[in-house]
The first five atom37 places (N, CA, C, CB, O) and aatype in JSON, in Angstrom:
{
  "aatype": [12, 9, 6, 1, 15, 6, 0, 10, 2, 9, 12, 6, 5, 10, 6, 16, 10, 9, 10, 11, 11, 7, 17, 14, 19, 14, 10, 16, 14, 13, 18, 10, 19, 3, 8, 6, 11, 12, 10, 13, 10, 10, 3, 5, 10, 1, 0, 15, 10, 5, 3, 6, 12, 3, 7, 1, 13, 9, 11, 0, 13, 0, 2, 5, 6, 0, 6, 14, 11, 18, 5, 11, 11, 11, 2, 11, 7, 11, 6, 1, 15, 8],
  "atom_mask": [
    [1, 1, 1, 1, 1],
    [1, 1, 1, 1, 1],
    [1, 1, 1, 1, 1],
    [1, 1, 1, 1, 1],
    [1, 1, 1, 1, 1],
    [1, 1, 1, 1, 1],
    [1, 1, 1, 1, 1],
    [1, 1, 1, 1, 1],
    [1, 1, 1, 1, 1],
    [1, 1, 1, 1, 1],
    [1, 1, 1, 1, 1],
    [1, 1, 1, 1, 1],
    [1, 1, 1, 1, 1],
    [1, 1, 1, 1, 1],
    [1, 1, 1, 1, 1],
    [1, 1, 1, 1, 1],
    [1, 1, 1, 1, 1],
    [1, 1, 1, 1, 1],
    [1, 1, 1, 1, 1],
    [1, 1, 1, 1, 1],
    [1, 1, 1, 1, 1],
    [1, 1, 1, 0, 1],
    [1, 1, 1, 1, 1],
    [1, 1, 1, 1, 1],
    [1, 1, 1, 1, 1],
    [1, 1, 1, 1, 1],
    [1, 1, 1, 1, 1],
    [1, 1, 1, 1, 1],
    [1, 1, 1, 1, 1],
    [1, 1, 1, 1, 1],
    [1, 1, 1, 1, 1],
    [1, 1, 1, 1, 1],
    [1, 1, 1, 1, 1],
    [1, 1, 1, 1, 1],
    [1, 1, 1, 1, 1],
    [1, 1, 1, 1, 1],
    [1, 1, 1, 1, 1],
    [1, 1, 1, 1, 1],
    [1, 1, 1, 1, 1],
    [1, 1, 1, 1, 1],
    [1, 1, 1, 1, 1],
    [1, 1, 1, 1, 1],
    [1, 1, 1, 1, 1],
    [1, 1, 1, 1, 1],
    [1, 1, 1, 1, 1],
    [1, 1, 1, 1, 1],
    [1, 1, 1, 1, 1],
    [1, 1, 1, 1, 1],
    [1, 1, 1, 1, 1],
    [1, 1, 1, 1, 1],
    [1, 1, 1, 1, 1],
    [1, 1, 1, 1, 1],
    [1, 1, 1, 1, 1],
    [1, 1, 1, 1, 1],
    [1, 1, 1, 0, 1],
    [1, 1, 1, 1, 1],
    [1, 1, 1, 1, 1],
    [1, 1, 1, 1, 1],
    [1, 1, 1, 1, 1],
    [1, 1, 1, 1, 1],
    [1, 1, 1, 1, 1],
    [1, 1, 1, 1, 1],
    [1, 1, 1, 1, 1],
    [1, 1, 1, 1, 1],
    [1, 1, 1, 1, 1],
    [1, 1, 1, 1, 1],
    [1, 1, 1, 1, 1],
    [1, 1, 1, 1, 1],
    [1, 1, 1, 1, 1],
    [1, 1, 1, 1, 1],
    [1, 1, 1, 1, 1],
    [1, 1, 1, 1, 1],
    [1, 1, 1, 1, 1],
    [1, 1, 1, 1, 1],
    [1, 1, 1, 1, 1],
    [1, 1, 1, 1, 1],
    [1, 1, 1, 0, 1],
    [1, 1, 1, 1, 1],
    [1, 1, 1, 1, 1],
    [1, 1, 1, 1, 1],
    [1, 1, 1, 1, 1],
    [1, 1, 1, 1, 1]
  ],
  "atom_positions": [
    [[36.68, 58.53, -21.1], [38.04, 58.06, -20.91], [38.25, 57.64, -19.45], [39.04, 59.14, -21.31], [37.52, 58.06, -18.55]],
    [[39.24, 56.83, -19.27], [39.54, 56.31, -17.94], [40.19, 57.39, -17.08], [40.44, 55.07, -18.04], [41.04, 58.16, -17.54]],
    [[39.8, 57.42, -15.86], [40.46, 58.28, -14.89], [41.64, 57.53, -14.33], [39.48, 58.73, -13.77], [41.6, 56.3, -14.2]],
    [[42.69, 58.24, -14.0], [43.87, 57.61, -13.42], [43.5, 56.81, -12.18], [44.94, 58.66, -13.07], [44.01, 55.71, -11.96]],
    [[42.61, 57.37, -11.36], [42.22, 56.69, -10.13], [41.48, 55.38, -10.42], [41.33, 57.6, -9.28], [41.58, 54.42, -9.65]],
    [[40.75, 55.32, -11.55], [40.04, 54.09, -11.91], [41.04, 52.99, -12.27], [39.08, 54.35, -13.09], [40.88, 51.84, -11.84]],
    [[42.06, 53.33, -13.04], [43.08, 52.34, -13.41], [43.83, 51.88, -12.16], [44.08, 52.94, -14.43], [44.09, 50.69, -12.01]],
    [[44.17, 52.8, -11.27], [44.86, 52.43, -10.04], [43.98, 51.54, -9.17], [45.27, 53.69, -9.26], [44.47, 50.61, -8.53]],
    [[42.69, 51.82, -9.15], [41.75, 51.01, -8.37], [41.71, 49.58, -8.9], [40.34, 51.63, -8.4], [41.73, 48.63, -8.12]],
    [[41.66, 49.42, -10.22], [41.64, 48.08, -10.8], [42.95, 47.35, -10.48], [41.43, 48.15, -12.34], [42.93, 46.16, -10.17]],
    [[44.07, 48.06, -10.56], [45.36, 47.43, -10.24], [45.43, 47.02, -8.77], [46.52, 48.37, -10.57], [45.99, 45.97, -8.44]],
    [[44.86, 47.84, -7.89], [44.81, 47.48, -6.46], [43.95, 46.23, -6.25], [44.27, 48.65, -5.62], [44.27, 45.38, -5.43]],
    [[42.85, 46.13, -7.0], [42.0, 44.94, -6.9], [42.76, 43.69, -7.36], [40.72, 45.13, -7.74], [42.63, 42.62, -6.77]],
    [[43.55, 43.84, -8.42], [44.38, 42.72, -8.88], [45.39, 42.31, -7.82], [45.11, 43.1, -10.18], [45.58, 41.13, -7.54]],
    [[46.03, 43.31, -7.23], [47.02, 43.04, -6.18], [46.36, 42.33, -4.99], [47.68, 44.35, -5.72], [46.92, 41.37, -4.46]],
    [[45.2, 42.79, -4.6], [44.47, 42.17, -3.49], [44.09, 40.74, -3.83], [43.22, 42.98, -3.14], [44.23, 39.83, -3.01]],
    [[43.62, 40.54, -5.05], [43.24, 39.2, -5.49], [44.42, 38.24, -5.4], [42.69, 39.24, -6.92], [44.25, 37.09, -4.99]],
    [[45.58, 38.7, -5.78], [46.75, 37.83, -5.79], [47.33, 37.64, -4.39], [47.82, 38.4, -6.72], [47.5, 36.51, -3.92]],
    [[47.62, 38.74, -3.72], [48.36, 38.67, -2.46], [47.51, 38.38, -1.23], [49.09, 39.94, -2.25], [48.01, 37.78, -0.27]],
    [[46.25, 38.79, -1.24], [45.44, 38.6, -0.03], [44.4, 37.51, -0.17], [44.77, 39.9, 0.33], [44.02, 36.87, 0.81]],
    [[43.93, 37.3, -1.39], [42.91, 36.28, -1.6], [43.47, 35.06, -2.31], [41.75, 36.84, -2.39], [42.8, 34.03, -2.41]],
    [[44.7, 35.17, -2.8], [45.33, 34.03, -3.46], [45.91, 33.08, -2.42], [0.0, 0.0, 0.0], [46.11, 33.44, -1.27]],
    [[46.17, 31.87, -2.85], [46.74, 30.87, -1.96], [48.18, 30.63, -2.36], [45.92, 29.54, -2.01], [48.45, 30.24, -3.5]],
    [[49.13, 30.86, -1.43], [50.53, 30.64, -1.78], [50.81, 29.15, -2.0], [51.46, 31.2, -0.69], [50.31, 28.29, -1.26]],
    [[51.6, 28.88, -3.01], [52.02, 27.49, -3.28], [53.3, 27.28, -2.48], [52.25, 27.22, -4.84], [54.29, 27.97, -2.7]],
    [[53.28, 26.32, -1.54], [54.44, 26.11, -0.67], [55.75, 25.9, -1.46], [54.19, 24.92, 0.24], [55.78, 25.23, -2.49]],
    [[56.81, 26.48, -0.93], [58.16, 26.35, -1.47], [58.33, 26.92, -2.88], [58.56, 24.92, -1.47], [59.27, 26.56, -3.59]],
    [[57.4, 27.82, -3.29], [57.51, 28.49, -4.59], [57.14, 29.96, -4.41], [56.59, 27.8, -5.67], [56.56, 30.33, -3.39]],
    [[57.45, 30.78, -5.39], [57.01, 32.19, -5.32], [55.63, 32.38, -5.95], [58.04, 33.09, -6.03], [55.22, 33.52, -6.21]],
    [[54.9, 31.29, -6.2], [53.64, 31.35, -6.92], [52.43, 31.4, -6.0], [53.53, 30.18, -7.85], [52.47, 30.96, -4.85]],
    [[51.32, 31.95, -6.56], [50.04, 32.0, -5.87], [48.97, 31.41, -6.78], [49.67, 33.45, -5.46], [49.01, 31.59, -7.99]],
    [[48.03, 30.71, -6.19], [46.85, 30.27, -6.91], [45.77, 31.33, -6.72], [46.35, 28.86, -6.42], [45.53, 31.79, -5.6]],
    [[45.14, 31.72, -7.82], [44.1, 32.75, -7.73], [42.88, 32.3, -8.51], [44.62, 34.12, -8.27], [42.95, 31.39, -9.34]],
    [[41.77, 32.95, -8.23], [40.54, 32.71, -8.98], [40.75, 33.32, -10.37], [39.28, 33.34, -8.25], [40.7, 34.54, -10.54]],
    [[40.97, 32.46, -11.34], [41.33, 32.95, -12.67], [40.2, 33.72, -13.33], [41.75, 31.8, -13.55], [40.47, 34.61, -14.13]],
    [[38.95, 33.41, -13.03], [37.84, 34.16, -13.63], [37.82, 35.59, -13.14], [36.51, 33.48, -13.33], [37.58, 36.52, -13.91]],
    [[38.05, 35.78, -11.84], [38.1, 37.14, -11.29], [39.3, 37.89, -11.87], [38.18, 37.1, -9.75], [39.2, 39.07, -12.21]],
    [[40.43, 37.19, -11.98], [41.64, 37.8, -12.51], [41.42, 38.24, -13.96], [42.83, 36.81, -12.43], [41.76, 39.36, -14.33]],
    [[40.84, 37.37, -14.78], [40.59, 37.71, -16.17], [39.58, 38.85, -16.3], [40.08, 36.48, -16.93], [39.71, 39.7, -17.18]],
    [[38.57, 38.86, -15.42], [37.59, 39.94, -15.43], [38.27, 41.29, -15.17], [36.5, 39.68, -14.39], [38.02, 42.27, -15.89]],
    [[39.12, 41.33, -14.14], [39.81, 42.58, -13.82], [40.78, 43.0, -14.93], [40.57, 42.44, -12.51], [40.87, 44.18, -15.26]],
    [[41.48, 42.04, -15.5], [42.39, 42.35, -16.61], [41.62, 42.88, -17.83], [43.2, 41.11, -16.99], [42.08, 43.8, -18.5]],
    [[40.47, 42.29, -18.11], [39.64, 42.78, -19.22], [39.17, 44.21, -18.97], [38.43, 41.85, -19.43], [39.15, 45.03, -19.88]],
    [[38.78, 44.5, -17.72], [38.36, 45.85, -17.37], [39.51, 46.84, -17.59], [37.87, 45.91, -15.91], [39.32, 47.91, -18.17]],
    [[40.68, 46.46, -17.12], [41.84, 47.33, -17.26], [42.2, 47.53, -18.72], [43.04, 46.75, -16.49], [42.48, 48.65, -19.15]],
    [[42.19, 46.45, -19.49], [42.51, 46.52, -20.91], [41.53, 47.43, -21.65], [42.5, 45.12, -21.54], [41.94, 48.27, -22.45]],
    [[40.24, 47.26, -21.38], [39.22, 48.08, -22.04], [39.38, 49.54, -21.67], [37.81, 47.59, -21.66], [39.25, 50.42, -22.52]],
    [[39.66, 49.8, -20.41], [39.83, 51.17, -19.96], [41.05, 51.82, -20.61], [39.96, 51.22, -18.45], [40.99, 52.97, -21.04]],
    [[42.14, 51.07, -20.66], [43.35, 51.61, -21.27], [43.17, 51.78, -22.77], [44.55, 50.71, -20.98], [43.7, 52.72, -23.35]],
    [[42.43, 50.89, -23.41], [42.16, 51.02, -24.84], [41.38, 52.29, -25.12], [41.39, 49.8, -25.37], [41.67, 53.01, -26.08]],
    [[40.38, 52.58, -24.27], [39.62, 53.82, -24.42], [40.53, 55.02, -24.31], [38.5, 53.9, -23.37], [40.42, 55.97, -25.08]],
    [[41.44, 54.99, -23.34], [42.39, 56.07, -23.14], [43.31, 56.23, -24.36], [43.22, 55.83, -21.87], [43.54, 57.34, -24.83]],
    [[43.82, 55.12, -24.84], [44.72, 55.17, -25.99], [43.99, 55.65, -27.23], [45.35, 53.79, -26.24], [44.54, 56.43, -28.01]],
    [[42.75, 55.2, -27.44], [41.97, 55.66, -28.58], [41.73, 57.16, -28.49], [40.63, 54.9, -28.66], [41.84, 57.87, -29.49]],
    [[41.4, 57.64, -27.3], [41.16, 59.06, -27.1], [42.4, 59.89, -27.38], [0.0, 0.0, 0.0], [42.31, 60.95, -28.01]],
    [[43.55, 59.42, -26.93], [44.8, 60.15, -27.19], [45.15, 60.13, -28.67], [45.95, 59.55, -26.38], [45.64, 61.12, -29.21]],
    [[44.9, 58.99, -29.35], [45.17, 58.9, -30.77], [44.3, 59.89, -31.54], [44.92, 57.47, -31.27], [44.79, 60.6, -32.42]],
    [[43.02, 59.94, -31.19], [42.1, 60.86, -31.87], [42.55, 62.3, -31.65], [40.65, 60.66, -31.36], [42.54, 63.11, -32.57]],
    [[42.93, 62.62, -30.42], [43.38, 63.97, -30.09], [44.64, 64.32, -30.88], [43.63, 64.11, -28.58], [44.75, 65.42, -31.42]],
    [[45.6, 63.39, -30.93], [46.85, 63.63, -31.65], [46.57, 63.78, -33.14], [47.86, 62.48, -31.41], [47.17, 64.64, -33.8]],
    [[45.69, 62.97, -33.69], [45.35, 63.05, -35.1], [44.68, 64.39, -35.41], [44.44, 61.89, -35.51], [44.98, 65.01, -36.43]],
    [[43.78, 64.82, -34.54], [43.1, 66.1, -34.74], [44.1, 67.25, -34.71], [42.02, 66.31, -33.68], [43.99, 68.18, -35.51]],
    [[45.07, 67.2, -33.8], [46.09, 68.25, -33.73], [46.96, 68.24, -34.97], [46.97, 68.06, -32.48], [47.36, 69.3, -35.46]],
    [[47.25, 67.05, -35.5], [48.08, 66.94, -36.7], [47.34, 67.54, -37.9], [48.44, 65.47, -36.97], [47.96, 68.2, -38.73]],
    [[46.05, 67.32, -37.99], [45.26, 67.86, -39.09], [45.17, 69.38, -39.02], [43.86, 67.25, -39.08], [45.03, 70.05, -40.04]],
    [[45.25, 69.93, -37.81], [45.14, 71.37, -37.64], [46.41, 72.1, -38.08], [44.83, 71.7, -36.18], [46.36, 73.28, -38.4]],
    [[47.55, 71.41, -38.1], [48.8, 72.01, -38.52], [48.82, 72.18, -40.03], [50.0, 71.16, -38.05], [48.24, 71.37, -40.75]],
    [[49.51, 73.24, -40.52], [49.6, 73.42, -41.98], [50.38, 72.27, -42.6], [50.26, 74.77, -42.32], [51.38, 71.8, -42.05]],
    [[49.92, 71.84, -43.75], [50.58, 70.73, -44.42], [51.81, 71.22, -45.16], [49.62, 70.03, -45.38], [51.87, 72.36, -45.63]],
    [[52.77, 70.35, -45.24], [54.01, 70.64, -45.93], [53.73, 70.81, -47.42], [55.05, 69.54, -45.69], [53.09, 69.96, -48.05]],
    [[54.2, 71.9, -47.96], [54.0, 72.15, -49.38], [55.19, 71.62, -50.16], [53.8, 73.66, -49.64], [56.33, 72.07, -49.96]],
    [[54.94, 70.69, -51.04], [56.0, 70.15, -51.87], [56.24, 71.1, -53.04], [55.65, 68.71, -52.38], [55.31, 71.62, -53.65]],
    [[57.5, 71.3, -53.33], [57.82, 72.12, -54.5], [57.61, 71.29, -55.74], [59.29, 72.66, -54.43], [58.04, 70.14, -55.83]],
    [[56.94, 71.88, -56.68], [56.66, 71.16, -57.92], [57.71, 71.53, -58.96], [55.23, 71.47, -58.43], [58.07, 72.69, -59.12]],
    [[58.15, 70.56, -59.64], [59.12, 70.73, -60.72], [58.33, 70.81, -62.02], [60.17, 69.56, -60.76], [58.08, 69.79, -62.66]],
    [[57.94, 71.99, -62.4], [57.09, 72.12, -63.58], [57.91, 71.91, -64.84], [56.41, 73.51, -63.61], [58.8, 72.69, -65.16]],
    [[57.59, 70.85, -65.56], [58.21, 70.61, -66.85], [59.67, 70.24, -66.8], [0.0, 0.0, 0.0], [60.29, 70.11, -67.86]],
    [[60.24, 70.07, -65.65], [61.65, 69.74, -65.54], [61.82, 68.28, -65.15], [62.34, 70.66, -64.52], [62.04, 67.95, -63.99]],
    [[61.7, 67.43, -66.14], [61.88, 66.02, -65.89], [63.28, 65.63, -66.28], [60.84, 65.18, -66.64], [63.87, 66.21, -67.2]],
    [[63.79, 64.68, -65.59], [65.13, 64.17, -65.89], [65.09, 63.26, -67.09], [65.71, 63.44, -64.68], [64.25, 62.37, -67.18]],
    [[65.98, 63.47, -68.0], [66.07, 62.56, -69.13], [67.44, 61.89, -69.1], [65.85, 63.31, -70.48], [68.45, 62.52, -68.79]],
    [[67.45, 60.62, -69.41], [68.71, 59.86, -69.38], [69.27, 59.7, -70.73], [68.52, 58.51, -68.75], [70.32, 59.09, -70.9]]
  ]
}
């Protein structure tokens, strides 16, 4: 699973790519960036977060299975007739 510091590191790399290595577009709030590097970092972050989410889902599912299941009351022979 992803460590919090790993996700923060990837986000810092994204920030650096945009603000320090990107080129500001004059008279706009936009930056030009190396889109391949940006996509690579986003893919890394997405994969890491997916691993984290999958791990939490598995853990939550395992905890749910460990809890006693709700017992439904059975209506033996008592069917409604119209």
